[in-house]
Each structure stands twice: as C-alpha cells, then as structure tokens.
C-alpha positions as CSV (number, residue, x, y, z in Angstrom):
1,M,29.6,76.2,41.3
2,K,30.9,76.2,37.8
3,T,28.4,74.3,35.7
4,I,28.7,72.4,32.4
5,V,27.0,75.3,30.7
6,A,29.8,77.7,31.6
7,A,32.5,75.2,30.6
8,L,30.9,74.8,27.2
9,A,31.3,78.5,26.6
10,F,35.1,77.8,26.7
11,T,34.7,75.0,24.2
12,L,32.6,76.8,21.7
13,A,34.3,80.2,22.0
14,A,35.0,81.7,18.6
15,G,38.6,82.5,19.5
16,S,39.6,79.0,20.6
17,P,42.8,78.2,18.7
18,L,41.8,74.5,18.6
19,L,38.3,75.0,17.3
20,S,39.7,76.4,14.1
21,T,41.9,73.4,13.6
22,E,40.5,70.1,12.2
23,A,41.0,67.0,14.4
24,S,43.3,64.4,12.9
25,A,40.8,61.9,11.7
26,Q,41.1,58.4,13.2
27,T,40.4,56.5,9.9
28,A,41.5,53.0,11.0
29,T,38.6,50.7,11.8
30,A,40.5,48.8,14.5
31,P,41.0,50.4,17.9
32,R,44.6,51.2,18.8
33,L,44.7,52.9,22.2
34,L,44.5,49.9,24.5
35,D,47.7,47.8,24.7
36,E,48.5,45.0,27.2
37,G,50.2,47.3,29.7
38,R,47.3,49.8,29.7
39,Y,44.9,46.9,30.0
40,G,46.6,45.8,33.2
41,Q,46.7,49.3,34.6
42,L,42.9,49.7,34.1
43,E,42.4,46.4,35.9
44,R,44.6,47.6,38.9
45,W,42.9,51.0,39.0
46,L,39.4,49.4,39.1
47,G,40.4,46.8,41.6
48,A,37.8,44.2,40.5
49,G,40.2,41.5,39.3
50,E,40.6,40.4,35.7
51,L,38.4,42.0,33.1
52,N,37.1,41.3,29.7
53,L,37.1,44.6,27.7
54,T,35.1,44.8,24.6
55,N,35.5,47.7,22.2
56,V,32.0,49.0,21.5
57,Y,32.9,52.3,19.9
58,T,35.9,53.7,17.9
59,R,35.6,57.1,16.4
60,Q,35.7,57.3,12.7
61,A,36.2,60.3,10.4
62,G,33.0,62.4,10.3
63,D,31.5,60.8,13.5
64,T,29.4,62.9,15.9
65,S,28.0,62.3,19.3
66,A,25.2,60.4,17.7
67,Q,27.6,57.7,16.7
68,F,29.2,57.6,20.1
69,H,25.8,57.2,21.7
70,A,24.8,54.5,19.2
71,G,27.8,52.4,20.2
72,A,28.1,53.1,23.9
73,D,24.6,53.6,25.3
74,G,23.2,50.8,27.3
75,E,26.5,48.8,27.4
76,G,26.8,49.0,31.2
77,P,30.2,50.0,32.8
78,T,32.7,51.3,30.4
79,F,36.1,52.8,30.0
80,T,36.5,55.8,27.8
81,L,40.0,56.3,26.3
82,L,41.0,59.7,24.6
83,E,44.1,60.6,22.8
84,V,44.4,64.4,22.8
85,T,46.9,67.1,21.8
86,N,47.2,70.5,23.5
87,T,48.2,73.8,22.0
88,A,51.9,73.2,22.8
89,G,51.7,70.1,20.7
90,N,52.0,67.6,23.5
91,T,50.0,64.4,23.3
92,Y,48.3,62.7,26.2
93,L,46.2,59.5,26.7
94,V,43.5,60.1,29.2
95,G,40.0,58.8,30.0
96,G,37.5,57.7,32.6
97,Y,35.6,54.8,34.1
98,N,31.8,55.1,34.1
99,P,30.1,52.5,36.3
100,Q,26.7,53.2,34.8
101,S,25.6,52.9,31.2
102,W,25.9,56.0,28.9
103,A,22.5,57.4,27.7
104,A,21.3,60.0,25.3
105,D,18.4,61.5,27.2
106,E,19.1,61.2,31.0
107,G,21.0,64.4,31.8
108,W,23.1,64.2,35.0
109,H,23.7,60.8,36.6
110,E,23.9,61.8,40.2
111,T,25.4,59.8,43.0
112,I,24.1,60.8,46.5
113,R,25.8,58.1,48.5
114,D,29.5,57.5,48.7
115,A,29.0,53.8,47.7
116,Q,27.8,55.1,44.4
117,R,30.8,57.4,43.8
118,T,33.0,54.8,42.1
119,A,33.7,56.6,38.8
120,F,37.2,57.8,38.2
121,L,39.3,59.7,35.6
122,F,42.9,58.8,34.6
123,N,45.9,60.0,32.8
124,F,48.1,57.3,31.3
125,T,50.8,59.8,30.2
126,V,51.5,61.1,33.7
127,P,50.2,58.6,35.1
128,A,47.5,59.6,37.6
129,V,44.0,58.7,38.7
130,Y,41.3,61.0,39.9
131,R,38.4,59.5,41.8
132,Q,35.0,61.0,42.6
133,I,35.1,63.3,45.6
134,L,33.2,61.8,48.6
135,S,30.6,63.5,50.7
136,G,32.8,64.0,53.7
137,Y,34.3,67.1,52.0
138,I,33.2,70.6,53.0
139,L,30.6,70.6,50.2
140,P,29.0,67.1,50.3
141,S,27.5,67.5,46.8
142,Q,30.8,68.5,45.0
143,G,31.3,64.9,43.8
144,Q,27.7,64.1,43.3
145,R,27.5,64.5,39.5
146,Q,29.1,61.5,37.9
147,T,28.4,61.9,34.2
148,F,26.3,64.0,31.9
149,N,24.2,62.1,29.3
150,E,22.6,63.9,26.4
151,M,22.6,63.3,22.6
152,E,24.3,66.7,21.9
153,F,27.5,65.7,23.7
154,G,30.2,63.1,23.7
155,P,31.3,61.5,27.0
156,V,31.2,64.1,29.9
157,F,32.4,63.4,33.4
158,G,31.6,65.6,36.4
159,S,30.4,69.1,37.0
160,G,33.5,71.1,35.9
161,P,33.2,69.4,33.5
162,D,36.1,67.3,34.7
163,L,36.4,65.7,31.3
164,F,34.3,66.8,28.4
165,V,34.1,65.9,24.7
166,N,31.9,68.1,22.3
167,D,29.3,67.0,19.8
168,R,31.8,66.7,16.9
169,L,34.0,64.5,19.0
170,D,37.1,66.6,18.0
171,T,37.5,68.9,21.0
172,A,37.9,68.2,24.7
173,L,38.5,70.1,27.9
174,S,39.0,69.4,31.6
175,W,38.2,71.6,34.6
176,Q,38.6,69.6,37.8
177,L,35.6,70.0,40.3
178,S,34.0,66.7,41.0
179,Y,37.0,64.4,40.7
180,G,40.4,64.3,42.3
181,N,41.7,66.6,45.1
182,P,39.1,69.3,45.8
183,L,42.0,71.8,46.2
184,D,42.9,71.3,42.5
185,E,39.7,72.9,41.3
186,R,40.1,74.5,37.8
187,L,43.2,72.4,37.0
188,S,43.1,70.1,33.9
189,I,43.5,66.3,34.4
190,I,45.1,66.4,30.9
191,D,48.0,68.8,31.2
192,R,47.4,70.6,34.5
193,S,46.6,73.8,32.7
194,M,43.9,76.1,34.2
195,N,40.5,77.4,33.3
196,G,39.3,74.9,30.7
197,E,41.9,75.1,28.0
198,T,40.7,73.1,25.0
199,V,42.6,70.3,23.4
200,R,42.3,68.4,20.1
201,V,40.8,64.9,20.2
202,D,42.9,62.6,18.0
203,A,41.3,59.3,18.9
204,L,38.3,58.1,21.1
205,E,37.5,54.6,22.0
206,I,34.9,53.1,24.4
207,Y,35.3,49.6,26.1
208,A,32.6,47.7,27.8
209,I,33.7,45.9,31.0
210,A,32.8,42.5,32.2
211,P,34.6,40.4,34.9
212,V,36.4,37.2,33.9
213,P,34.6,34.3,35.5
214,E,36.5,32.5,38.3
215,P,37.8,29.0,37.4
216,A,35.5,27.6,40.1
217,A,32.5,29.2,38.5
218,W,33.4,27.5,35.2
219,T,33.8,24.2,36.9
220,M,30.5,24.5,38.6
221,L,28.9,25.4,35.3
222,L,30.3,22.5,33.4
223,A,29.3,20.1,36.3
224,G,25.8,21.5,36.2
225,I,25.6,21.0,32.4
226,G,26.9,17.4,32.8
227,A,24.4,16.6,35.5
228,A,21.6,18.0,33.5
229,G,22.7,15.9,30.5
230,A,22.8,12.7,32.8
231,L,19.3,13.4,33.9
232,V,18.0,13.7,30.4
233,R,19.7,10.5,29.4
234,L,18.2,8.7,32.5
235,A,14.8,9.9,31.7
236,R,15.1,8.7,28.1
237,K,16.1,5.3,29.2
238,R,13.2,5.1,31.7
239,G,10.8,6.1,28.9
240,E,12.2,3.4,26.6
241,G,11.6,0.8,29.3
242,M,7.9,1.7,29.9
243,P,5.1,-0.4,28.2
244,A,3.5,1.2,25.2
C-alpha cells in the first residue's frame, strides 16, 4: 500500500515544477471561497440538515502548518476548502469533510467500523464527491485511515494521501486510495491526473460545523427559560410574605 511517506517524496522532490514557484499569497483577511451556492452544496453532501459554518482559519501570507493547527485543532467537525492551480494553469476548488477534530500530535485517525467512515472529499469545479471506502471492499482496511494529524503537515486526508497539503501550505497533491471508487487508485480528485502530480495552493480556509437548532428546540428552550423565571418570581413573593 502506498503510504503518506512515499507520497511526500513526490511533494518534496527537487524537480517539482510547482515547488520552485511561489504560491500566490492570500493576503485578504476575510475568507472568500464559500459562497451561498457552495454552502448549500456542502449541506446536501453532508446530509445533516441546515448548518452553521464558522470560519476558524484562513491562510495568510507566510503562514505554515503551525498557524493551520492553531486555528483548526480542537474545533470538532470541519470543512476544508482549497483553491489550487495545476501545471496547465487550470484552477480548481476542492476540499474535504473531517468529522473529527484536527490535531497536531495524534498521527492517523483510523476508522475501523463503517459507521465511523463518514469523511469525504469533494471537488466543486467538476463537481464530484469521494466518500471513505467501506470495509466490504476486497481490502477492508483500505478506507480505514481518515486523516493524518501532525504539526509538520497541513490538512491530510487518507492513505494515498488522497488530499495532502504541505507544511508551507503552498503545495498540494492527491492520490486516491482511501476515498472514492477503489478502482480509481492513483488518480487525483483535483484534476484526475495520475501519480501524485503537485498543484499550487492559492487559498486555504477551514470552517467549523454546527447544526442549526430546530425551531421546536428553540421554543422549548424559551419556554424553559420562561418557566424558570416564573418560579424565581414566585419564590420571591413567598419570601416577601413570610414573617421576619
């Protein structure tokens, strides 16, 4: 099985045409990748109803994986959005859903049971979605590795790695292995190239995910607050009527 170590050799290879090209720095402080249409598409892909998405990290000029982890670690489920450009000059908007918190010192987040394999990768430009491979495939462990979590790396999904961002947050690659159709091993979820072709990262944003409370839940919450207030007022009145 191709491992992340082998894939990183592609990323760090001295002859890589993209490693000699500086990433176009995302200098704006405000996130820009998530519009209303993409917001709705992420909700449909996740299938958990309406979502509140909060931007917890937006790459700035000079950022490294340390800044990514400072913003994203411990935030619970997140969407990663990447704008990238390949060697042909074509730009793509891709990313992934991580149902667990990112971390800086936990290595592989492995998912033994199918019920845990809820992560997915996506491509807005195509569009397409690539879900974790379930255990019913010939090799049950192929979809086991969900994400890789270490300080020296940006967001990393799957064993391929299926989506990888380096420590400088300026280069990415994709080698399908743990996500999507098992027969598509070695293909990129970005541009369908083969063998881990590197791409330039133009922008990187992370969004924390929270469900929008149902109206009934808000009603019950407000009713509970009102009832508690009434009890407090009643207790005060009783106290005022008691002899000193």
